[in-house]
N, CA, C and O atoms as CSV, one atom per row, in Angstrom:
chain,resi,resn,atom,element,x,y,z
A,1,MET,N,N,-44.407,-137.917,75.224
A,1,MET,CA,C,-44.578,-138.376,76.575
A,1,MET,C,C,-44.393,-137.179,77.492
A,1,MET,O,O,-43.451,-136.404,77.331
A,2,MET,N,N,-45.297,-137.032,78.455
A,2,MET,CA,C,-45.201,-135.927,79.400
A,2,MET,C,C,-45.057,-136.492,80.810
A,2,MET,O,O,-45.802,-137.388,81.207
A,3,ILE,N,N,-44.100,-135.964,81.559
A,3,ILE,CA,C,-43.850,-136.390,82.933
A,3,ILE,C,C,-44.145,-135.205,83.847
A,3,ILE,O,O,-43.590,-134.119,83.678
A,4,GLN,N,N,-45.041,-135.435,84.830
A,4,GLN,CA,C,-45.398,-134.374,85.774
A,4,GLN,C,C,-45.279,-134.914,87.186
A,4,GLN,O,O,-45.599,-136.073,87.452
A,5,SER,N,N,-44.816,-134.066,88.082
A,5,SER,CA,C,-44.730,-134.439,89.486
A,5,SER,C,C,-45.980,-133.963,90.204
A,5,SER,O,O,-46.381,-132.810,90.043
A,6,PRO,N,N,-46.606,-134.834,90.999
A,6,PRO,CA,C,-47.766,-134.394,91.769
A,6,PRO,C,C,-47.384,-133.362,92.843
A,6,PRO,O,O,-48.235,-132.617,93.329
A,7,LYS,N,N,-46.109,-133.331,93.198
A,7,LYS,CA,C,-45.647,-132.399,94.224
A,7,LYS,C,C,-45.296,-131.022,93.652
A,7,LYS,O,O,-45.200,-130.046,94.397
A,8,LEU,N,N,-45.105,-130.941,92.337
A,8,LEU,CA,C,-44.710,-129.682,91.700
A,8,LEU,C,C,-45.694,-129.318,90.589
A,8,LEU,O,O,-45.395,-129.524,89.413
A,9,PRO,N,N,-46.860,-128.782,90.943
A,9,PRO,CA,C,-47.839,-128.456,89.915
A,9,PRO,C,C,-47.298,-127.407,88.936
A,9,PRO,O,O,-46.657,-126.433,89.333
A,10,GLY,N,N,-47.568,-127.629,87.671
A,10,GLY,CA,C,-47.131,-126.687,86.647
A,10,GLY,C,C,-45.757,-126.992,86.071
A,10,GLY,O,O,-45.385,-126.434,85.038
A,11,CYS,N,N,-45.000,-127.867,86.718
A,11,CYS,CA,C,-43.679,-128.257,86.213
A,11,CYS,C,C,-43.829,-129.552,85.423
A,11,CYS,O,O,-44.291,-130.564,85.950
A,12,THR,N,N,-43.434,-129.509,84.157
A,12,THR,CA,C,-43.540,-130.693,83.323
A,12,THR,C,C,-42.267,-130.907,82.515
A,12,THR,O,O,-41.527,-129.971,82.210
A,13,MET,N,N,-42.044,-132.151,82.185
A,13,MET,CA,C,-40.976,-132.527,81.266
A,13,MET,C,C,-41.642,-133.295,80.134
A,13,MET,O,O,-42.350,-134.273,80.373
A,14,SER,N,N,-41.417,-132.859,78.917
A,14,SER,CA,C,-41.972,-133.550,77.757
A,14,SER,C,C,-40.837,-134.141,76.945
A,14,SER,O,O,-39.828,-133.484,76.688
A,15,ILE,N,N,-41.015,-135.385,76.545
A,15,ILE,CA,C,-40.023,-136.049,75.710
A,15,ILE,C,C,-40.624,-136.219,74.327
A,15,ILE,O,O,-41.689,-136.815,74.169
A,16,PHE,N,N,-39.937,-135.693,73.335
A,16,PHE,CA,C,-40.361,-135.822,71.948
A,16,PHE,C,C,-39.457,-136.852,71.288
A,16,PHE,O,O,-38.232,-136.737,71.326
A,17,TRP,N,N,-40.068,-137.846,70.691
A,17,TRP,CA,C,-39.331,-138.970,70.137
A,17,TRP,C,C,-39.574,-139.027,68.640
A,17,TRP,O,O,-40.715,-139.127,68.190
A,18,LYS,N,N,-38.502,-138.964,67.876
A,18,LYS,CA,C,-38.568,-139.024,66.417
A,18,LYS,C,C,-37.672,-140.173,65.971
A,18,LYS,O,O,-36.559,-140.330,66.472
A,19,ILE,N,N,-38.157,-140.966,65.036
A,19,ILE,CA,C,-37.373,-142.088,64.534
A,19,ILE,C,C,-37.150,-141.896,63.042
A,19,ILE,O,O,-38.101,-141.685,62.290
A,20,SER,N,N,-35.905,-141.967,62.618
A,20,SER,CA,C,-35.600,-141.882,61.186
A,20,SER,C,C,-35.061,-143.226,60.717
A,20,SER,O,O,-34.324,-143.912,61.425
A,21,VAL,N,N,-35.452,-143.572,59.509
A,21,VAL,CA,C,-34.974,-144.808,58.899
A,21,VAL,C,C,-34.328,-144.437,57.570
A,21,VAL,O,O,-34.964,-143.834,56.706
A,22,SER,N,N,-33.059,-144.803,57.418
A,22,SER,CA,C,-32.336,-144.490,56.180
A,22,SER,C,C,-32.759,-145.452,55.070
A,22,SER,O,O,-33.450,-146.440,55.319
A,23,LYS,N,N,-32.343,-145.155,53.867
A,23,LYS,CA,C,-32.641,-146.036,52.733
A,23,LYS,C,C,-32.024,-147.415,52.925
A,23,LYS,O,O,-32.516,-148.408,52.391
A,24,GLU,N,N,-30.943,-147.462,53.693
A,24,GLU,CA,C,-30.267,-148.733,53.960
A,24,GLU,C,C,-30.945,-149.508,55.092
A,24,GLU,O,O,-30.562,-150.641,55.381
A,25,GLY,N,N,-31.938,-148.911,55.727
A,25,GLY,CA,C,-32.656,-149.575,56.811
A,25,GLY,C,C,-32.091,-149.314,58.189
A,25,GLY,O,O,-32.467,-149.983,59.152
A,26,VAL,N,N,-31.188,-148.344,58.295
A,26,VAL,CA,C,-30.613,-148.015,59.600
A,26,VAL,C,C,-31.612,-147.146,60.369
A,26,VAL,O,O,-32.017,-146.081,59.903
A,27,VAL,N,N,-31.997,-147.618,61.543
A,27,VAL,CA,C,-32.965,-146.899,62.378
A,27,VAL,C,C,-32.202,-146.045,63.377
A,27,VAL,O,O,-31.295,-146.523,64.059
A,28,GLN,N,N,-32.584,-144.767,63.453
A,28,GLN,CA,C,-31.897,-143.853,64.363
A,28,GLN,C,C,-32.938,-143.046,65.146
A,28,GLN,O,O,-33.607,-142.176,64.589
A,29,PRO,N,N,-33.066,-143.345,66.452
A,29,PRO,CA,C,-34.011,-142.568,67.257
A,29,PRO,C,C,-33.403,-141.229,67.664
A,29,PRO,O,O,-32.193,-141.109,67.854
A,30,LYS,N,N,-34.262,-140.239,67.792
A,30,LYS,CA,C,-33.820,-138.934,68.269
A,30,LYS,C,C,-34.826,-138.483,69.327
A,30,LYS,O,O,-36.017,-138.342,69.048
A,31,LEU,N,N,-34.336,-138.263,70.531
A,31,LEU,CA,C,-35.189,-137.830,71.631
A,31,LEU,C,C,-34.767,-136.447,72.085
A,31,LEU,O,O,-33.578,-136.145,72.187
A,32,GLU,N,N,-35.746,-135.621,72.351
A,32,GLU,CA,C,-35.502,-134.262,72.854
A,32,GLU,C,C,-36.326,-134.059,74.113
A,32,GLU,O,O,-37.445,-134.560,74.222
A,33,LEU,N,N,-35.771,-133.326,75.057
A,33,LEU,CA,C,-36.455,-133.023,76.311
A,33,LEU,C,C,-36.821,-131.550,76.343
A,33,LEU,O,O,-35.986,-130.690,76.066
A,34,LEU,N,N,-38.066,-131.263,76.680
A,34,LEU,CA,C,-38.538,-129.891,76.829
A,34,LEU,C,C,-39.031,-129.717,78.259
A,34,LEU,O,O,-39.878,-130.475,78.731
A,35,MET,N,N,-38.496,-128.718,78.937
A,35,MET,CA,C,-38.887,-128.427,80.320
A,35,MET,C,C,-39.861,-127.257,80.335
A,35,MET,O,O,-39.748,-126.320,79.544
A,36,LYS,N,N,-40.819,-127.331,81.253
A,36,LYS,CA,C,-41.771,-126.228,81.414
A,36,LYS,C,C,-41.987,-126.013,82.904
A,36,LYS,O,O,-42.322,-126.939,83.642
A,37,MET,N,N,-41.787,-124.756,83.333
A,37,MET,CA,C,-41.966,-124.393,84.749
A,37,MET,C,C,-42.705,-123.068,84.830
A,37,MET,O,O,-42.539,-122.212,83.960
A,38,PRO,N,N,-43.513,-122.889,85.859
A,38,PRO,CA,C,-44.138,-121.586,86.065
A,38,PRO,C,C,-43.054,-120.521,86.273
A,38,PRO,O,O,-41.952,-120.826,86.729
A,39,GLU,N,N,-43.375,-119.290,85.937
A,39,GLU,CA,C,-42.406,-118.195,86.030
A,39,GLU,C,C,-41.827,-118.063,87.436
A,39,GLU,O,O,-40.632,-117.808,87.591
A,40,GLN,N,N,-42.650,-118.230,88.443
A,40,GLN,CA,C,-42.187,-118.105,89.831
A,40,GLN,C,C,-41.121,-119.166,90.135
A,40,GLN,O,O,-40.130,-118.873,90.804
A,41,ALA,N,N,-41.320,-120.390,89.647
A,41,ALA,CA,C,-40.345,-121.462,89.873
A,41,ALA,C,C,-39.052,-121.181,89.105
A,41,ALA,O,O,-37.964,-121.489,89.590
A,42,GLN,N,N,-39.167,-120.601,87.915
A,42,GLN,CA,C,-37.988,-120.275,87.116
A,42,GLN,C,C,-37.089,-119.276,87.838
A,42,GLN,O,O,-35.865,-119.348,87.733
A,43,LYS,N,N,-37.694,-118.346,88.569
A,43,LYS,CA,C,-36.921,-117.352,89.312
A,43,LYS,C,C,-36.092,-118.004,90.422
A,43,LYS,O,O,-35.048,-117.479,90.809
A,44,MET,N,N,-36.555,-119.140,90.928
A,44,MET,CA,C,-35.842,-119.829,92.005
A,44,MET,C,C,-34.859,-120.872,91.465
A,44,MET,O,O,-34.204,-121.568,92.242
A,45,ASP,N,N,-34.755,-120.981,90.160
A,45,ASP,CA,C,-33.894,-121.977,89.518
A,45,ASP,C,C,-32.442,-121.487,89.503
A,45,ASP,O,O,-31.923,-121.101,88.456
A,46,ALA,N,N,-31.802,-121.506,90.655
A,46,ALA,CA,C,-30.439,-120.987,90.791
A,46,ALA,C,C,-29.409,-121.829,90.037
A,46,ALA,O,O,-28.355,-121.320,89.654
A,47,ASN,N,N,-29.706,-123.116,89.821
A,47,ASN,CA,C,-28.763,-124.012,89.143
A,47,ASN,C,C,-29.011,-124.110,87.635
A,47,ASN,O,O,-28.394,-124.930,86.956
A,48,ASN,N,N,-29.907,-123.280,87.119
A,48,ASN,CA,C,-30.240,-123.266,85.678
A,48,ASN,C,C,-30.652,-124.636,85.154
A,48,ASN,O,O,-30.225,-125.051,84.077
A,49,VAL,N,N,-31.474,-125.327,85.912
A,49,VAL,CA,C,-31.948,-126.649,85.515
A,49,VAL,C,C,-32.707,-126.572,84.191
A,49,VAL,O,O,-32.555,-127.439,83.330
A,50,MET,N,N,-33.518,-125.538,84.035
A,50,MET,CA,C,-34.298,-125.381,82.800
A,50,MET,C,C,-33.388,-125.342,81.571
A,50,MET,O,O,-33.701,-125.946,80.546
A,51,GLU,N,N,-32.283,-124.643,81.673
A,51,GLU,CA,C,-31.387,-124.476,80.529
A,51,GLU,C,C,-30.515,-125.703,80.288
A,51,GLU,O,O,-30.235,-126.045,79.140
A,52,THR,N,N,-30.087,-126.361,81.349
A,52,THR,CA,C,-29.130,-127.462,81.199
A,52,THR,C,C,-29.777,-128.835,81.048
A,52,THR,O,O,-29.107,-129.783,80.635
A,53,ALA,N,N,-31.056,-128.964,81.371
A,53,ALA,CA,C,-31.716,-130.273,81.343
A,53,ALA,C,C,-31.690,-130.949,79.972
A,53,ALA,O,O,-31.383,-132.139,79.905
A,54,PRO,N,N,-31.997,-130.250,78.876
A,54,PRO,CA,C,-31.969,-130.944,77.579
A,54,PRO,C,C,-30.597,-131.528,77.234
A,54,PRO,O,O,-30.509,-132.647,76.729
A,55,GLU,N,N,-29.544,-130.786,77.501
A,55,GLU,CA,C,-28.197,-131.291,77.215
A,55,GLU,C,C,-27.834,-132.445,78.153
A,55,GLU,O,O,-27.213,-133.420,77.730
A,56,ALA,N,N,-28.219,-132.333,79.412
A,56,ALA,CA,C,-27.955,-133.413,80.369
A,56,ALA,C,C,-28.700,-134.681,79.961
A,56,ALA,O,O,-28.173,-135.784,80.103
A,57,PHE,N,N,-29.922,-134.528,79.456
A,57,PHE,CA,C,-30.690,-135.683,78.996
A,57,PHE,C,C,-30.010,-136.345,77.806
A,57,PHE,O,O,-29.955,-137.573,77.730
A,58,ARG,N,N,-29.493,-135.551,76.877
A,58,ARG,CA,C,-28.768,-136.117,75.727
A,58,ARG,C,C,-27.540,-136.898,76.203
A,58,ARG,O,O,-27.211,-137.942,75.639
A,59,SER,N,N,-26.869,-136.400,77.229
A,59,SER,CA,C,-25.713,-137.120,77.784
A,59,SER,C,C,-26.148,-138.453,78.396
A,59,SER,O,O,-25.494,-139.477,78.202
A,60,LEU,N,N,-27.259,-138.428,79.136
A,60,LEU,CA,C,-27.790,-139.674,79.705
A,60,LEU,C,C,-28.092,-140.686,78.602
A,60,LEU,O,O,-27.794,-141.872,78.742
A,61,LEU,N,N,-28.683,-140.215,77.508
A,61,LEU,CA,C,-29.014,-141.109,76.406
A,61,LEU,C,C,-27.776,-141.796,75.849
A,61,LEU,O,O,-27.798,-142.992,75.558
A,62,LYS,N,N,-26.703,-141.039,75.703
A,62,LYS,CA,C,-25.461,-141.612,75.167
A,62,LYS,C,C,-24.872,-142.661,76.104
A,62,LYS,O,O,-24.329,-143.671,75.656
A,63,ILE,N,N,-24.983,-142.412,77.405
A,63,ILE,CA,C,-24.351,-143.297,78.390
A,63,ILE,C,C,-25.232,-144.510,78.729
A,63,ILE,O,O,-24.750,-145.642,78.755
A,64,PHE,N,N,-26.527,-144.264,78.987
A,64,PHE,CA,C,-27.396,-145.318,79.505
A,64,PHE,C,C,-28.411,-145.865,78.508
A,64,PHE,O,O,-28.989,-146.926,78.743
A,65,GLY,N,N,-28.637,-145.168,77.407
A,65,GLY,CA,C,-29.652,-145.616,76.458
A,65,GLY,C,C,-31.013,-145.020,76.778
A,65,GLY,O,O,-31.188,-144.319,77.775
A,66,VAL,N,N,-31.970,-145.314,75.909
A,66,VAL,CA,C,-33.301,-144.700,75.991
A,66,VAL,C,C,-34.048,-145.097,77.254
A,66,VAL,O,O,-34.485,-144.232,78.014
A,67,GLU,N,N,-34.199,-146.393,77.486
A,67,GLU,CA,C,-35.023,-146.861,78.592
A,67,GLU,C,C,-34.516,-146.376,79.954
A,67,GLU,O,O,-35.296,-145.874,80.763
A,68,ALA,N,N,-33.239,-146.522,80.203
A,68,ALA,CA,C,-32.675,-146.121,81.501
A,68,ALA,C,C,-32.726,-144.602,81.676
A,68,ALA,O,O,-32.914,-144.121,82.793
A,69,SER,N,N,-32.563,-143.849,80.602
A,69,SER,CA,C,-32.605,-142.390,80.694
A,69,SER,C,C,-34.005,-141.898,81.048
A,69,SER,O,O,-34.166,-141.014,81.889
A,70,ILE,N,N,-35.012,-142.475,80.403
A,70,ILE,CA,C,-36.395,-142.087,80.707
A,70,ILE,C,C,-36.762,-142.525,82.121
A,70,ILE,O,O,-37.416,-141.781,82.852
A,71,GLU,N,N,-36.348,-143.712,82.504
A,71,GLU,CA,C,-36.602,-144.189,83.870
A,71,GLU,C,C,-35.960,-143.269,84.897
A,71,GLU,O,O,-36.552,-142.993,85.941
A,72,SER,N,N,-34.767,-142.798,84.613
A,72,SER,CA,C,-34.069,-141.875,85.510
A,72,SER,C,C,-34.834,-140.566,85.661
A,72,SER,O,O,-34.934,-140.024,86.762
A,73,LEU,N,N,-35.375,-140.059,84.554
A,73,LEU,CA,C,-36.178,-138.831,84.620
A,73,LEU,C,C,-37.413,-139.025,85.481
A,73,LEU,O,O,-37.737,-138.193,86.329
A,74,ILE,N,N,-38.094,-140.135,85.250
A,74,ILE,CA,C,-39.327,-140.407,86.011
A,74,ILE,C,C,-39.011,-140.502,87.505
A,74,ILE,O,O,-39.730,-139.937,88.329
A,75,LYS,N,N,-37.953,-141.206,87.849
A,75,LYS,CA,C,-37.579,-141.331,89.264
A,75,LYS,C,C,-37.218,-139.980,89.876
A,75,LYS,O,O,-37.562,-139.706,91.026
A,76,SER,N,N,-36.536,-139.147,89.119
A,76,SER,CA,C,-36.118,-137.860,89.674
A,76,SER,C,C,-37.293,-136.917,89.906
A,76,SER,O,O,-37.237,-136.047,90.775
A,77,VAL,N,N,-38.347,-137.091,89.133
A,77,VAL,CA,C,-39.509,-136.200,89.256
A,77,VAL,C,C,-40.536,-136.747,90.236
A,77,VAL,O,O,-41.140,-135.977,90.984
A,78,CYS,N,N,-40.741,-138.028,90.248
A,78,CYS,CA,C,-41.859,-138.599,90.995
A,78,CYS,C,C,-41.511,-139.177,92.353
A,78,CYS,O,O,-42.414,-139.500,93.124
A,79,PHE,N,N,-40.236,-139.318,92.672
A,79,PHE,CA,C,-39.895,-139.926,93.960
A,79,PHE,C,C,-39.179,-138.960,94.854
A,79,PHE,O,O,-38.818,-139.309,95.978
């Protein structure tokens, strides 16, 4: 899944979703966030959003779950 803001061309967030199923039938989703920004935007990233976003997304997943975490990302980029 790729999330792009119409206001920030070239800035994208991609979510990679992998699902593993154990022999016992336990389903375990694994989601990873990849950020992409033009070099010029990276230079203005004083808060290191590019570096901290994947870890922050993993924290959101633990607290809010998959649906609310993805919804939060979409709202932060598109609104």
